[in-house]
TORROTOR-175941 format. One record per residue (C-alpha): residue number from 1; residue in one letter; y, x, z. Coordinates in nm, 4 decimals. Layout:
# TORROTOR-175941
[NUM; "A"; [Y; X; Z]],
...
# end
This chain:
# TORROTOR-175941
[1; "M"; [1.8354; -5.3534; -1.7543]],
[2; "R"; [1.8860; -5.3439; -1.3624]],
[3; "R"; [1.7217; -5.0306; -1.2686]],
[4; "A"; [1.7271; -4.7217; -1.5357]],
[5; "F"; [1.3833; -4.6645; -1.7233]],
[6; "A"; [1.3127; -4.2836; -1.6427]],
[7; "I"; [1.3861; -4.3485; -1.2645]],
[8; "A"; [1.1365; -4.6362; -1.2518]],
[9; "V"; [0.8642; -4.4689; -1.4627]],
[10; "L"; [0.8794; -4.1458; -1.2114]],
[11; "V"; [0.8487; -4.3813; -0.8999]],
[12; "A"; [0.5884; -4.5907; -1.0543]],
[13; "C"; [0.2905; -4.4050; -0.9079]],
[14; "L"; [0.4043; -4.4095; -0.5235]],
[15; "L"; [0.4470; -4.7913; -0.5707]],
[16; "A"; [0.1167; -4.8555; -0.7343]],
[17; "S"; [-0.0722; -4.6765; -0.4877]],
[18; "V"; [0.0336; -4.9226; -0.2261]],
[19; "F"; [-0.1349; -5.2004; -0.3832]],
[20; "A"; [-0.4064; -4.9934; -0.6127]],
[21; "G"; [-0.4704; -4.7148; -0.3607]],
[22; "G"; [-0.3708; -4.4451; -0.6273]],
[23; "S"; [-0.1257; -4.3679; -0.9244]],
[24; "K"; [-0.2074; -4.5079; -1.2717]],
[25; "E"; [-0.3250; -4.2929; -1.5481]],
[26; "D"; [-0.0456; -4.1859; -1.7651]],
[27; "S"; [-0.0638; -4.4059; -2.0616]],
[28; "V"; [0.0646; -4.1542; -2.2970]],
[29; "D"; [-0.2122; -3.9141; -2.2747]],
[30; "T"; [-0.4823; -4.2033; -2.2718]],
[31; "Q"; [-0.4019; -4.4957; -2.4721]],
[32; "P"; [-0.5672; -4.4950; -2.8119]],
[33; "V"; [-0.3571; -4.6782; -3.0488]],
[34; "V"; [-0.4556; -4.5223; -3.3916]],
[35; "T"; [-0.6788; -4.7436; -3.5845]],
[36; "V"; [-0.9957; -4.5421; -3.7860]],
[37; "D"; [-0.9891; -4.6132; -4.1568]],
[38; "Q"; [-1.2567; -4.8609; -4.2006]],
[39; "N"; [-1.3879; -4.7038; -4.4679]],
[40; "V"; [-1.4607; -4.3448; -4.2820]],
[41; "D"; [-1.8137; -4.3417; -4.1820]],
[42; "T"; [-1.7954; -4.1817; -3.8044]],
[43; "S"; [-2.1580; -4.1880; -3.7517]],
[44; "R"; [-2.1864; -3.8892; -3.9842]],
[45; "I"; [-2.0335; -3.6991; -3.6983]],
[46; "T"; [-2.3770; -3.6232; -3.5546]],
[47; "A"; [-2.5187; -3.5115; -3.8642]],
[48; "I"; [-2.2482; -3.2538; -3.8692]],
[49; "K"; [-2.3800; -2.9144; -3.6703]],
[50; "T"; [-2.0568; -2.6549; -3.6929]],
[51; "G"; [-1.8289; -2.7283; -3.4165]],
[52; "N"; [-1.5486; -2.5726; -3.6279]],
[53; "S"; [-1.5686; -2.8296; -3.9176]],
[54; "V"; [-1.2826; -2.9967; -3.9770]],
[55; "L"; [-1.2993; -3.3599; -3.9411]],
[56; "V"; [-0.9446; -3.4609; -3.9750]],
[57; "T"; [-0.6125; -3.3292; -4.0814]],
[58; "V"; [-0.2791; -3.4359; -3.9516]],
[59; "K"; [0.0457; -3.3108; -4.0845]],
[60; "L"; [0.3733; -3.4793; -4.0332]],
[61; "Y"; [0.6114; -3.1937; -3.8569]],
[62; "S"; [0.3380; -2.9528; -3.8566]],
[63; "E"; [-0.0498; -2.9539; -3.9920]],
[64; "D"; [-0.3141; -2.9839; -3.7139]],
[65; "Q"; [-0.6678; -2.9891; -3.7519]],
[66; "I"; [-0.9143; -3.1795; -3.5268]],
[67; "T"; [-1.2533; -3.0377; -3.5378]],
[68; "K"; [-1.6002; -3.1630; -3.4309]],
[69; "S"; [-1.6086; -2.9101; -3.1163]],
[70; "M"; [-1.2501; -3.1616; -3.0172]],
[71; "V"; [-1.3998; -3.4728; -3.0483]],
[72; "D"; [-1.7523; -3.3976; -2.8701]],
[73; "S"; [-1.5244; -3.2989; -2.5890]],
[74; "T"; [-1.3532; -3.5754; -2.5650]],
[75; "I"; [-1.6428; -3.7808; -2.5726]],
[76; "E"; [-1.7763; -3.5762; -2.2889]],
[77; "E"; [-1.4534; -3.5870; -2.1000]],
[78; "A"; [-1.5006; -3.9691; -2.1552]],
[79; "K"; [-1.8335; -3.9404; -2.0127]],
[80; "A"; [-1.7589; -3.7653; -1.7245]],
[81; "A"; [-1.5073; -4.0101; -1.5995]],
[82; "G"; [-1.7488; -4.2822; -1.6507]],
[83; "E"; [-1.6270; -4.4404; -1.9539]],
[84; "E"; [-1.8270; -4.4800; -2.2777]],
[85; "M"; [-1.6379; -4.3352; -2.5997]],
[86; "T"; [-1.7714; -4.3336; -2.9701]],
[87; "A"; [-1.6682; -4.0651; -3.2054]],
[88; "G"; [-1.4431; -4.3446; -3.3608]],
[89; "D"; [-1.2457; -4.3889; -3.0310]],
[90; "A"; [-1.2656; -4.0221; -2.9795]],
[91; "I"; [-1.0592; -3.9846; -3.3702]],
[92; "Q"; [-0.8456; -4.2537; -3.2878]],
[93; "L"; [-0.7058; -4.0911; -2.9404]],
[94; "L"; [-0.6995; -3.7273; -3.0505]],
[95; "V"; [-0.5178; -3.8439; -3.3871]],
[96; "S"; [-0.2470; -4.0332; -3.1793]],
[97; "Q"; [-0.2308; -3.7260; -2.9258]],
[98; "T"; [-0.1899; -3.4853; -3.2580]],
[99; "L"; [0.1004; -3.7030; -3.3796]],
[100; "R"; [0.2487; -3.6954; -3.0377]],
[101; "N"; [0.2410; -3.3567; -2.9894]],
[102; "Q"; [0.3898; -3.2868; -3.2943]],
[103; "L"; [0.6998; -3.5423; -3.2484]],
[104; "L"; [0.7236; -3.3310; -2.8800]],
[105; "A"; [0.7598; -3.0363; -3.0540]],
[106; "K"; [1.0345; -3.1108; -3.3305]],
[107; "L"; [1.2110; -3.2666; -2.9909]],
[108; "A"; [1.1746; -2.9690; -2.7720]],
[109; "E"; [1.3663; -2.7970; -3.0141]],
[110; "S"; [1.7300; -2.9486; -2.9057]],
[111; "L"; [1.6495; -2.7937; -2.5828]],
[112; "N"; [1.7559; -2.4642; -2.4604]],
[113; "E"; [1.6231; -2.2874; -2.1556]],
[114; "E"; [1.8579; -2.3666; -1.9386]],
[115; "Q"; [1.7997; -2.7289; -1.9702]],
[116; "I"; [1.4154; -2.6855; -1.9701]],
[117; "N"; [1.4797; -2.4765; -1.6167]],
[118; "A"; [1.7114; -2.7552; -1.4615]],
[119; "L"; [1.4844; -3.0363; -1.5830]],
[120; "V"; [1.1958; -2.8694; -1.3919]],
[121; "S"; [1.3784; -2.7728; -1.0851]],
[122; "N"; [1.5303; -3.0839; -1.0516]],
[123; "A"; [1.1996; -3.2444; -1.0788]],
[124; "I"; [1.0173; -3.0444; -0.8075]],
[125; "M"; [1.2854; -3.1280; -0.5701]],
[126; "D"; [1.2870; -3.4618; -0.6260]],
[127; "A"; [0.9080; -3.4773; -0.5985]],
[128; "A"; [0.9159; -3.2512; -0.2698]],
[129; "S"; [1.2242; -3.4375; -0.1260]],
[130; "S"; [0.9862; -3.7710; -0.1763]],
[131; "V"; [0.7732; -3.6287; 0.1214]],
[132; "G"; [1.0178; -3.4642; 0.3460]],
[133; "L"; [1.0039; -3.1072; 0.2109]],
[134; "S"; [1.2939; -2.9263; 0.1172]],
[135; "I"; [1.2440; -2.6603; -0.1698]],
[136; "T"; [1.5004; -2.3518; -0.2118]],
[137; "T"; [1.3186; -2.0718; -0.3355]],
[138; "N"; [1.1290; -1.9969; -0.6287]],
[139; "D"; [0.8008; -1.8894; -0.4107]],
[140; "Q"; [0.8301; -2.2569; -0.2470]],
[141; "A"; [0.8299; -2.4385; -0.5788]],
[142; "V"; [0.5493; -2.2504; -0.7317]],
[143; "Q"; [0.2850; -2.3146; -0.3717]],
[144; "F"; [0.4491; -2.7004; -0.3691]],
[145; "V"; [0.3205; -2.7581; -0.7356]],
[146; "K"; [-0.0134; -2.6014; -0.6941]],
[147; "E"; [-0.0821; -2.7942; -0.3179]],
[148; "A"; [0.0732; -3.1397; -0.4806]],
[149; "Y"; [-0.0539; -3.1285; -0.8272]],
[150; "G"; [-0.3318; -2.8710; -0.8765]],
[151; "L"; [-0.1163; -2.6978; -1.1291]],
[152; "S"; [0.1045; -2.3486; -1.2087]],
[153; "V"; [0.4418; -2.4192; -1.2789]],
[154; "D"; [0.4156; -2.3520; -1.6790]],
[155; "E"; [0.1734; -2.6449; -1.6555]],
[156; "Y"; [0.3616; -2.8630; -1.4479]],
[157; "A"; [0.7354; -2.8156; -1.6763]],
[158; "N"; [0.4816; -2.8919; -1.9922]],
[159; "L"; [0.4542; -3.2115; -1.8416]],
[160; "V"; [0.7924; -3.2830; -1.7174]],
[161; "V"; [0.9399; -3.1675; -2.0458]],
[162; "A"; [0.6942; -3.4057; -2.2655]],
[163; "R"; [0.7991; -3.7153; -2.0329]],
[164; "Y"; [1.1690; -3.6321; -2.0471]],
[165; "L"; [1.1435; -3.6084; -2.4293]],
[166; "M"; [0.9278; -3.8863; -2.4837]],
[167; "E"; [1.0984; -4.1475; -2.2684]],
[168; "S"; [1.4679; -4.0389; -2.4279]],
[169; "Y"; [1.2967; -4.0544; -2.7829]],
[170; "I"; [1.1863; -4.4302; -2.6716]],
[171; "S"; [1.5184; -4.5144; -2.4864]],
[172; "R"; [1.7181; -4.4583; -2.8221]],
[173; "N"; [1.4825; -4.5922; -3.0546]],
[174; "Y"; [1.3156; -4.8805; -2.8825]],
[175; "A"; [1.5765; -4.9793; -2.6204]],
[176; "D"; [1.5067; -5.3545; -2.7545]],
[177; "V"; [1.1882; -5.3352; -2.6321]],
[178; "L"; [1.2756; -5.1661; -2.2802]],
[179; "E"; [1.5936; -5.4411; -2.2636]],
[180; "A"; [1.3351; -5.7212; -2.3053]],
[181; "V"; [1.1928; -5.6896; -1.9260]],
[182; "E"; [1.2876; -5.9997; -1.7432]],
[183; "E"; [1.3460; -5.9477; -1.3544]],
[184; "P"; [1.0374; -6.0059; -1.1304]],
[185; "T"; [1.0223; -6.4311; -1.0486]],
[186; "E"; [0.9651; -6.5992; -0.7140]],
[187; "E"; [0.6335; -6.7116; -0.7841]],
[188; "Q"; [0.5370; -6.3812; -0.8948]],
[189; "M"; [0.6605; -6.1738; -0.5919]],
[190; "L"; [0.5203; -6.4455; -0.3306]],
[191; "E"; [0.2022; -6.4438; -0.4870]],
[192; "L"; [0.1314; -6.0715; -0.5298]],
[193; "Y"; [0.2340; -6.0895; -0.1367]],
[194; "N"; [0.0055; -6.3514; -0.0535]],
[195; "S"; [-0.2634; -6.1805; -0.2333]],
[196; "N"; [-0.2362; -5.8135; -0.0441]],
[197; "L"; [-0.1304; -5.9533; 0.3089]],
[198; "E"; [-0.3800; -5.6671; 0.4727]],
[199; "K"; [-0.1488; -5.4225; 0.3223]],
[200; "F"; [0.1605; -5.5555; 0.5507]],
[201; "N"; [0.0129; -5.5285; 0.9016]],
[202; "A"; [0.2905; -5.3505; 1.1012]],
[203; "P"; [0.2087; -5.1550; 1.4051]],
[204; "A"; [0.4224; -5.1823; 1.6718]],
[205; "S"; [0.7646; -4.9583; 1.6637]],
[206; "L"; [1.0215; -4.8488; 1.9296]],
[207; "R"; [1.3414; -4.7236; 1.9480]],
[208; "V"; [1.3366; -4.4610; 2.2150]],
[209; "A"; [1.6183; -4.2826; 2.4088]],
[210; "H"; [1.5141; -3.9696; 2.6378]],
[211; "I"; [1.6836; -3.6861; 2.8491]],
[212; "F"; [1.5168; -3.3984; 2.7835]],
[213; "R"; [1.5108; -3.0581; 2.9155]],
[214; "T"; [1.2900; -2.7742; 2.7493]],
[215; "F"; [1.0257; -2.5615; 2.9127]],
[216; "A"; [1.1339; -2.2497; 3.1026]],
[217; "E"; [1.0940; -1.9096; 2.9273]],
[218; "R"; [0.8937; -1.8164; 3.1849]],
[219; "E"; [0.5923; -2.0726; 3.2628]],
[220; "A"; [0.6343; -1.9793; 3.6544]],
[221; "D"; [0.9867; -2.1286; 3.6509]],
[222; "N"; [0.8664; -2.4756; 3.4872]],
[223; "P"; [0.8576; -2.6373; 3.8701]],
[224; "D"; [1.1895; -2.5904; 3.9124]],
[225; "V"; [1.2907; -2.7303; 3.5719]],
[226; "L"; [1.0665; -3.0115; 3.6650]],
[227; "A"; [1.2532; -3.0591; 3.9963]],
[228; "I"; [1.5615; -3.0882; 3.8122]],
[229; "M"; [1.4619; -3.3601; 3.5901]],
[230; "E"; [1.2886; -3.5805; 3.8636]],
[231; "G"; [1.6095; -3.5371; 4.0821]],
[232; "I"; [1.7958; -3.7060; 3.7562]],
[233; "R"; [1.5084; -3.9655; 3.7646]],
[234; "D"; [1.5757; -4.0208; 4.1195]],
[235; "R"; [1.9828; -4.0598; 4.0582]],
[236; "I"; [1.8898; -4.3103; 3.7774]],
[237; "G"; [1.6794; -4.5243; 3.9795]],
[238; "S"; [1.9453; -4.5163; 4.2790]],
[239; "G"; [2.2194; -4.6686; 4.0654]],
[240; "S"; [2.4001; -4.3871; 4.0954]],
[241; "I"; [2.4476; -4.2520; 3.7596]],
[242; "T"; [2.3372; -4.4730; 3.4387]],
[243; "F"; [2.0482; -4.3192; 3.1992]],
[244; "E"; [2.3049; -4.3089; 2.9218]],
[245; "K"; [2.5826; -4.0759; 3.1280]],
[246; "A"; [2.2556; -3.8815; 3.2672]],
[247; "A"; [2.1587; -3.8404; 2.8840]],
[248; "S"; [2.4938; -3.7221; 2.8061]],
[249; "D"; [2.5527; -3.4863; 3.1070]],
[250; "Y"; [2.1925; -3.3124; 3.1331]],
[251; "S"; [1.9983; -3.3663; 2.7945]],
[252; "Q"; [1.9424; -3.0477; 2.6217]],
[253; "D"; [1.8596; -3.2366; 2.2929]],
[254; "P"; [2.1778; -3.2000; 2.1172]],
[255; "S"; [2.1067; -3.4693; 1.8433]],
[256; "S"; [2.0796; -3.7458; 2.0879]],
[257; "S"; [2.2687; -3.6539; 2.4039]],
[258; "Q"; [2.5937; -3.7702; 2.3125]],
[259; "A"; [2.4321; -4.1002; 2.1906]],
[260; "G"; [2.2988; -4.2006; 2.5266]],
[261; "G"; [2.0026; -4.0159; 2.4365]],
[262; "L"; [1.8903; -4.2117; 2.1263]],
[263; "I"; [1.6798; -4.0686; 1.9298]],
[264; "N"; [1.7241; -4.1113; 1.5524]],
[265; "G"; [1.4919; -4.3628; 1.3885]],
[266; "W"; [1.1912; -4.5451; 1.4646]],
[267; "L"; [0.8760; -4.4415; 1.6336]],
[268; "Q"; [0.5735; -4.6061; 1.4947]],
[269; "E"; [0.2577; -4.6272; 1.7054]],
[270; "G"; [-0.0037; -4.4419; 1.5309]],
[271; "D"; [0.2547; -4.2391; 1.3516]],
[272; "Q"; [0.1077; -3.8427; 1.3915]],
[273; "S"; [0.5261; -3.7343; 1.3725]],
[274; "G"; [0.6050; -3.8974; 1.6919]],
[275; "V"; [0.3438; -3.7022; 1.8765]],
[276; "A"; [0.4545; -3.3798; 1.7191]],
[277; "Q"; [0.8173; -3.4272; 1.8476]],
[278; "L"; [0.7059; -3.5808; 2.2157]],
[279; "G"; [0.3742; -3.4945; 2.2826]],
[280; "Q"; [0.0896; -3.7284; 2.2952]],
[281; "N"; [0.1852; -3.7657; 2.6666]],
[282; "G"; [0.5318; -3.8978; 2.5764]],
[283; "V"; [0.4017; -4.1443; 2.2874]],
[284; "N"; [0.1610; -4.2924; 2.5232]],
[285; "A"; [0.4224; -4.3045; 2.8071]],
[286; "V"; [0.6798; -4.4914; 2.6164]],
[287; "F"; [0.4510; -4.7232; 2.4264]],
[288; "A"; [0.3468; -4.8557; 2.7781]],
[289; "L"; [0.7191; -4.9127; 2.8736]],
[290; "G"; [0.8921; -5.2643; 2.8155]],
[291; "V"; [1.2014; -5.2999; 2.6574]],
[292; "G"; [1.4598; -5.1529; 2.9060]],
[293; "E"; [1.2429; -4.9814; 3.1280]],
[294; "I"; [1.3360; -4.6149; 3.2192]],
[295; "S"; [0.9801; -4.3772; 3.2601]],
[296; "D"; [0.9292; -4.1372; 3.5308]],
[297; "V"; [0.9410; -3.7960; 3.4177]],
[298; "V"; [0.7035; -3.7041; 3.1346]],
[299; "E"; [0.5749; -3.3549; 3.0073]],
[300; "G"; [0.5753; -3.3499; 2.6323]],
[301; "S"; [0.4873; -3.0503; 2.3836]],
[302; "Q"; [0.8128; -2.9102; 2.4464]],
[303; "G"; [0.9656; -2.9806; 2.7718]],
[304; "Y"; [1.0325; -3.2815; 3.0278]],
[305; "H"; [1.1226; -3.6329; 2.8844]],
[306; "I"; [1.3009; -3.9686; 3.0818]],
[307; "F"; [1.2275; -4.2001; 2.8424]],
[308; "K"; [1.3737; -4.5333; 2.8045]],
[309; "V"; [1.2290; -4.7868; 2.5294]],
[310; "V"; [1.5592; -4.9692; 2.3697]],
[311; "S"; [1.4303; -5.1798; 2.1189]],
[312; "R"; [1.0689; -5.3006; 2.0078]],
[313; "R"; [0.9086; -5.4693; 1.7129]],
[314; "D"; [0.5675; -5.5998; 1.8187]],
[315; "A"; [0.2872; -5.5386; 1.5814]],
[316; "K"; [0.2546; -5.8087; 1.3253]],
[317; "V"; [0.1716; -5.9124; 0.9887]],
[318; "L"; [0.5712; -5.8583; 0.8253]],
[319; "T"; [0.7099; -6.1687; 0.6492]],
[320; "M"; [0.8813; -6.1119; 0.3106]],
[321; "D"; [1.2213; -6.1154; 0.4770]],
[322; "D"; [1.0939; -5.8319; 0.7205]],
[323; "Y"; [1.1899; -5.4789; 0.6974]],
[324; "L"; [0.8596; -5.3031; 0.5344]],
[325; "D"; [0.9937; -4.9769; 0.7421]],
[326; "L"; [1.2286; -5.0236; 0.9723]],
[327; "N"; [1.3772; -4.6339; 0.9102]],
[328; "E"; [1.4421; -4.7375; 0.5535]],
[329; "Q"; [1.5182; -5.0688; 0.5635]],
[330; "V"; [1.4195; -5.1959; 0.2920]],
[331; "T"; [1.2452; -5.5324; 0.2915]],
[332; "V"; [0.8975; -5.6437; 0.1646]],
[333; "K"; [1.0264; -5.8752; -0.0745]],
[334; "Q"; [1.2773; -5.5612; -0.2112]],
[335; "Y"; [0.9507; -5.3577; -0.2016]],
[336; "I"; [0.7325; -5.6132; -0.3934]],
[337; "H"; [1.0538; -5.6700; -0.6603]],
[338; "D"; [1.0564; -5.3175; -0.7417]],
[339; "Y"; [0.6878; -5.2845; -0.7496]],
[340; "L"; [0.6491; -5.5405; -0.9943]],
[341; "Y"; [0.9557; -5.4591; -1.1640]],
[342; "T"; [0.8015; -5.0912; -1.2161]],
[343; "V"; [0.4791; -5.2653; -1.3743]],
[344; "L"; [0.7028; -5.4432; -1.6087]],
[345; "I"; [0.8973; -5.1532; -1.7322]],
[346; "E"; [0.5566; -4.9102; -1.7487]],
[347; "N"; [0.4139; -5.2294; -1.9604]],
[348; "A"; [0.6972; -5.2095; -2.1801]],
[349; "Y"; [0.6612; -4.8019; -2.2091]],
[350; "S"; [0.3627; -4.9076; -2.3348]],
[351; "V"; [0.4350; -5.1146; -2.5943]],
[352; "A"; [0.6974; -4.8913; -2.6970]],
[353; "Y"; [0.4832; -4.5856; -2.7003]],
[354; "A"; [0.2246; -4.7587; -2.9027]],
[355; "K"; [0.5116; -4.8168; -3.1717]],
[356; "V"; [0.6098; -4.4757; -3.1524]],
[357; "I"; [0.2455; -4.3458; -3.3085]],
[358; "E"; [0.2186; -4.6562; -3.5390]],
[359; "S"; [0.5663; -4.5453; -3.6793]],
[360; "L"; [0.4306; -4.1646; -3.6823]],
[361; "M"; [0.1057; -4.2831; -3.8696]],
[362; "E"; [0.3215; -4.4590; -4.1323]],
[363; "Q"; [0.4913; -4.1220; -4.2119]],
[364; "A"; [0.2110; -3.8866; -4.1448]],
[365; "N"; [-0.0785; -3.7665; -4.4184]],
[366; "I"; [-0.3700; -3.7896; -4.2601]],
[367; "T"; [-0.7051; -3.6691; -4.4379]],
[368; "Y"; [-1.0308; -3.7593; -4.2916]],
[369; "N"; [-1.3112; -3.5169; -4.4039]],
[370; "L"; [-1.6095; -3.7361; -4.3007]],
# end
């Protein structure tokens, strides 16, 4: 396949949010793929009064029991989520989850503590990196997992390890299902683009250069800093020095001064990170400029700026060949391709998972006590 299965599954939720407004439910946990024996009268469950009553015994790698209270809880959870679930559906789900858990417990015996720690650490760092954060301490990891997922690190670790074990198992035993996934066609990509045009309305974006000097340590000395900046602006206006030379000689922003003042990346209209960097006055000033124009001295959030707009992309509906994000330089077409390919991979994963449960069902000893 063109992309690794594990990577595709891990990014699926992020890609899906563009079109669906949120992530998909985990198919491993929610998909009922077991068929209850038609000779079993599940309607009798309502007549059983004791929650501890064992309704089903599932034995494969270990032995587990499904009780009436477990079935009732599953039905109530579905109801709270706005779904109707019969007792038979609940039993199907619980049996498949029990078999899945027994398999995972068996597979987990092959992992040592060092491997588990590496899996969880890498997952946390990758997730944090995807939203621009860097995790360097245990406390930061705990806080990130709590804020991002509402979980403890132990709960998150269980999910990470379970996902890894199941993906590895499927990749080893059902590679044919995954390898059968084909690349999205041009027609599929164009259809998704045309049906989601509203998602591809890009705001105006600018490449901006600046000459910057920080506020003085004492507020009373800020007029002197402002006077220096106004003198620099007058020299640029008179032609005695170029903007780029002034940035190199006088700007106190080391990340841009040696590049003619060019700030790294594109500034997107409405992006709050731009406000944090330049201040609202600065953002207002640069979006009022045309390409090549130079601003007067502008007071920002951290000091004084003189801005120059180097290039501009006006607000527009993006074409398939436009960059979705100018800072990432991924085209709309590539983005849609990756999204569709990920959906196809997830579908293949669901098919393979159903085959896993079907195989476990054939091996297991399942006793219905109804």
